[in-house]
N, C-alpha and C positions, 0 to 999 in steps of 0.2 A: 586390175583394171578392169576384169572381164565382167564382175558384175555390175558396173556401169551400163553395159550394153543393154541391159534389159529395162531401162527407162529412159522416155523421152521427154523433152522440156518444149512445151508450148507457150509462146511468149509475145506480148505485144511489142518488144524491144529486142533489138540484139545484145545479147549477154557474152561476156568473156569465158567460156566453157571449154573444156576439151575431154574429149571422149564419150562424151553424150550428145545424142542427135538432137539439133534443135530446130523446131520449126516457128517462124517469126511471122508474125500478120500483126499490124497494128491495129485491126477490125476484130480482133478476138473476143471483145464485148459483144459482139454480135453472134445471135443463137446459128444462125447459118454458116458463118466463118468458122466459129466453135464447131460445129458437123464436121464441115471439109476438112479440118484440120485433125480432127479426132479420125477420121478414116483413114488417114495416111499413117497412122502409126501403127506401126507393128510390134512393139515390145508390149509387155505385159503391164507395165507400170507408166503413168504418166506424171509430171510436175508441171503444173498450169500457174503461171506468174501472174497473179491477180494486179499488177500495179503497173502504174505508165512512169512512175518516179524513175529516177536512176537507182539501179540496183546489181550489187556484185553480190552473185550467189556461191554458195559453199557447196561443192560436188559431194563432198565427203557426209556432209549433214542431208543432201538428198538422199543420198543411199541408206543413212539412217532411217529416214523418213518412210523408206520403202520396209525396212525391216518391223517399223512398227506396224505397218497393215498387215502382219502376220498374227498379231492380237486375235484372240476371238472376237467374231462381231465386228471389226473395225473396218470403215469404208471410207473414211478421210482423216487425212493427219494434217494437222497444222501445227507451225513452230514458231518459237519466239525469233525475234530480229535485231539486230543492232542499228541505230539509227545515227545520224552523221556524225554526231560530237562523241561517240563511243558507247552510249548508254545502251544497255540492253532493254529493248521493250518486252516486258513480261506480259504476256498476253493470258486471259482468262482461263486455268487449268478447273474445266467442268468437273462440277460433283455429277454422281451417276444420276439423279434426277434430272438434272439441267442438259442432258445431252441433245436435246432436239433444241436448235437455236435458229431462230427463224429472222430476227432484228437484223434489217440489212446494213445496220451501222455497227453492227458487231465486228472487233478487228481481229480477222481470222489470219492476220500477216499476208507476205508479199507473195507466198508460194502454197498451193494445196496439192498434196500427194494421193494419187487414187490409182485404183485398177482402171484399166484402159478400158474394159470391158463395161464397167460401172458406167462411167464417164459415158461411153457411146449410148448406152441404154437412156440416161438421164437426158442428154441432148436430143435424141428422137424424139422424146417426150414431152420437150418443153416447148411452151407456146412462144411463136413468133416474137424477135426482140433485137433492136438494135443496140442496146447498151446493157443490159440485164443479164447476160450469160453465165457470167461468175457467179452473180448472187443466184442465179437459177442453179449452176451446177452444185454450189454449196448446199442448198437446199433439197435437192434429189440425192445427194449423196446418201443423205440421213434416212431417205426410204430404204436404204441398201443395207445400214449397219449404223453403228455409232461413231461419232467423231473422236478423235485421239489428238492430245494435245503433248508436244516436246518441248522442254525448254531448252534442248540443244540450237543454238542462233542459226537459222538458214542461210544468213548473208546480210547485209548491210544495205538499208535504203536510205537515201538522202530526199528526204521530204520535199517537192516543190511548194507546198502550200502550208506557211509556217503560222497559220492563224491558230489561235487557242481555242481550246474545246469549246467553250461559251459562244463563239464567234460562229464556229461550224454549226453548232446543234439546231439552227433554223435555217439550213440548207434546204431541207426537205419542203418547207413552205416558200421558198423562193421562185416566183414566178418563171426564172431563168430555165429551172430545174424541173418543170411541170412533166415534158413529155418523157423525161428519165424516170420521174417519180410514177408515171402513169404505168409504164413498162415494170418496172419495180412490183408495184400492184398486182397486176395482170399476170406474173410469173410466181407471186407469193401465192394470191388467189387459187392457182390451178394446184400449187402443193398442198395447200388447205384441203382441196377437193379430194386429191390423189388418196391422200391418209384418211379420209373422212371427218374432216375438222372444221369443213366450210360451215357458216351459219346460212339459213337463208333468211334475206331481210324480210322476204313476203310474208313470213309466217311469226313475226314478231307481233308481240300483245300489247294491248294500250293495258297502261296503268290507273286505277282508279281508286284515290285514298278513301276509306269507309271510315275510319277511327274520328271522333271529334277531338277538335283543336281549340283550344281560346283564342289563338293568333294564327293567323294565316300564313304568316312566313316567319322566320328568325334569320339574322347575318351571324353567322360563326365565325370568329374570330379568335384562333389559338394564338397564344403571343408567349414570348420568353425575351426579355430584357432586349427592348424595341422602345426606349423612353424618346428617342430622336422621332420615331414616326407613330407610335400608336394613337396620339391623339388627332392626327388627321384621319388614319384610317376608320377610328371610331365616328368621327364627328361628319366622313364621306358615308357611313352608312344612316347615322341618324337624321341627316338632310332628305333623306328620300321622302316622295312625295306618294303617297298611294290612296287607292280606294278602299283599303282594308289595314286591319291592326298589323303589325308587325313589332318584332323586338330586335335588339342587337343582344347578342350572349358571347362573351368574351370570355375565355378560358386561359385564365394567366397561370401558366405553368411556372409556379415559384420565381418571378421575376427578381432580382437582386438590386436594378439599376435605376429605381425610381418609378419602373412602369406601373406597377401597381396602385402608386399614389396617385399618378394621372389619370388612371382608369377611375378611382372613387373619387376623384375631384369632379371629372365628368359626370360620373353616376349621381352626384348629389343633385343633378339640375336636370335628371332624365329618368324616369320612372320605369320607360322602356328599356334601360341599359342593366343588363343583368351580367354579374360580376362575379365569376366561379374560379375558386382555387381549389385545385386538386387535393384530396387527401394524400393520394399516392406519388411519389417523387418519380415513378419509372416511365411517366408517360410520354409517348413522342407526340406528334401532330396528329397522328390517326388515333390514338388513346385519347386526347383531348376531344377532337370529333365526337367519338363515341361518348364521352362524356357530357357533351352540350345536347345531344341528338336526345340522350335518355332522359335529360332534365323535363321536369314537367312544365317549363316555360316553353319550352321548343315549339316553336308553329308547326302548320302542316308541311311547309316547304323549308328545306335547310339551303342556306344560299351563301357560297363562299366568298369569304375576304380577308385575304394574307393582311399580316399586322405591318406591313411596310408598303402596301399599295391602296390604289384610291378607285372608286367609281367614277366613271368619266363624265356622269351627269348627276341629276335629283332623279330622273324617272328610271333608273337602271333595275331598280328591286321590281316596279311595275311590270316593265318589259319581261323580266324573266317570269314571273309567276303567271303573267298572261300566258306565255307559251308553254308552260307547265300545264297550265289547266285546258287549254285548246287542243294540246296534242295529246293528253292523256299520257305525257310521259314521265317513266321513272328518275328520268334525269335529262337535265336541259345543259347546254355548254355555250358559254358566248364565246368573243373574240376579245383581244386586248391589243393595247398598244403598246411598245417597250418607249420609257422616258428616262432621262435622267432625271436626278432630284429636284431640278427645276422646272420638270414637267417638258423640256424639249426632246421631242422626237429623236430616237437612236436607231440606227440599221439592225434588223432589217425594218423596223415600223409596225406593221398592223400584221398580227400572227391571226390568222381567221379559219385557218386549216379546211380552206375549201376544198381539199383532198377528199372530204368526207362526202359520201354520197349515201343515201337511204338505204339503197339495194346491197351496198357491199362496204360501207361504214363501219360494220360491225365486226369484219373481216379485218379490215385494212387497220384497225387500230391497233393489231396486233405488231405492224410490221414498223407503223410510225412511231417516232421520239416525243410522244405526247398526244394531247387530247383537246387541249385549248382551256381558257379560262374567262370569266369565272365559272365554277360549276355548281350547278344546285340539284338537290334531289328531294323526291316525295320522303319524308321523312319517316311515314310508315314502313317505306320499304327498307330504308336504311337503317332503321332498327333492327328488322330482321336479317339484314346482310352488312354487320359492322365493318367498318375499315380496320385495317391490319394496324398494330402498335408500331408504327415505324415512322419516321420524320421525311422518308424521300419515297414517292410513288404509292402511297396511300391514295390519293384520290383516282389514279389510275387504275389503280387493282379495283377500286369500286365502279369505275367506269366500264372496265372489262367484265364484271360480274353482271351489270345493268344489261350489257349488250347481249347477253346471252338470250334473254328471253322478250325483253321490252324496248321498246322504240325509245331513241335517244333524239333529242330535239336539239337543234343548232339553230343559233342566232350569230349572223355574219357581221353585223354593226359592232364597232367596237364599244366595248361595255366599262371596260377595265383597263388601268393607267397601272402597268409593271414597272415599279422603279427599281432602275439598276444603277 
């Protein structure tokens, strides 16, 4: 029992624990409250409860987590947990290169265990906030050492929000959470500044294409087995009305469900529809994009259209290219509406990513769960910075790279219908 005396618990809720001193304040998510609670701690270690959901904590697991802090260079320990139906929630076991985690949606479980001195130092230097103190603690701990994950469950959590992950993923663009999101951004940007990783939006460069192109733009559509939706997507692109020449490049990744025949049928009537079938059979969406932008038919600007989505009107391509030209942007990102397959809006509707700002957007993109759509690039730049050959996050990776040096243009009116 004596070993329990060297750890105290800070929690937003009352817990059923014995032999461990418990500090409870529902406002622990405020920096000032967290600071005050930390100043009253006398033990070497603290366990910070990160959830308001009903939680049964295992004191033995907490002690095990403090043991993990003895590993060289470890500053913060997080653990798996059990959900109400008895399932163990296995959290991400970070590999060495990934041990600096900044995404606020990363699941670090219901408890963080740290040395009290580290937590106090982090809280002292944290920007003022009312809701983001735990996130700030998570970030700040990484400035003092590495993260450590243990698979020993720390307790049972009974979630009050039972929405599926695809419903939760748009919370960060919901106006109801605007204040909270702004605080997260401030805390995150402060962290980037502390570690010397913040970008200065005022120093970003213009991008002016120099290579000659026959066409001004290409709509890029990677596809595999989308016979129900591909015709609608292609016709949405071909209907675009512009004052420049453009084409549509469909990279058909070895479809076997009739998609290829549909593309060929439409191409027979449209000389500006380019149908490419890769020689390689190991391409993800990123690899298909690289094949399209390397093709001699590709225009000066490459504009996204997914094979199951639609442009919202016939002037979308003109709007995007005008934005690329006017701002000398390496990349432009639009806004989209979530709709069903009858084109009826579904929540949360418009996804416009207005959390982006010109001065801090290049930093905040690291934190938030997306960049928006449709995305468009200066082809010359994209050829020099190819996408990773994966099928998720490939365009996000390109966005991260573009924001290092160049201005990113934003269009906040809906250009795109994302069918779900």
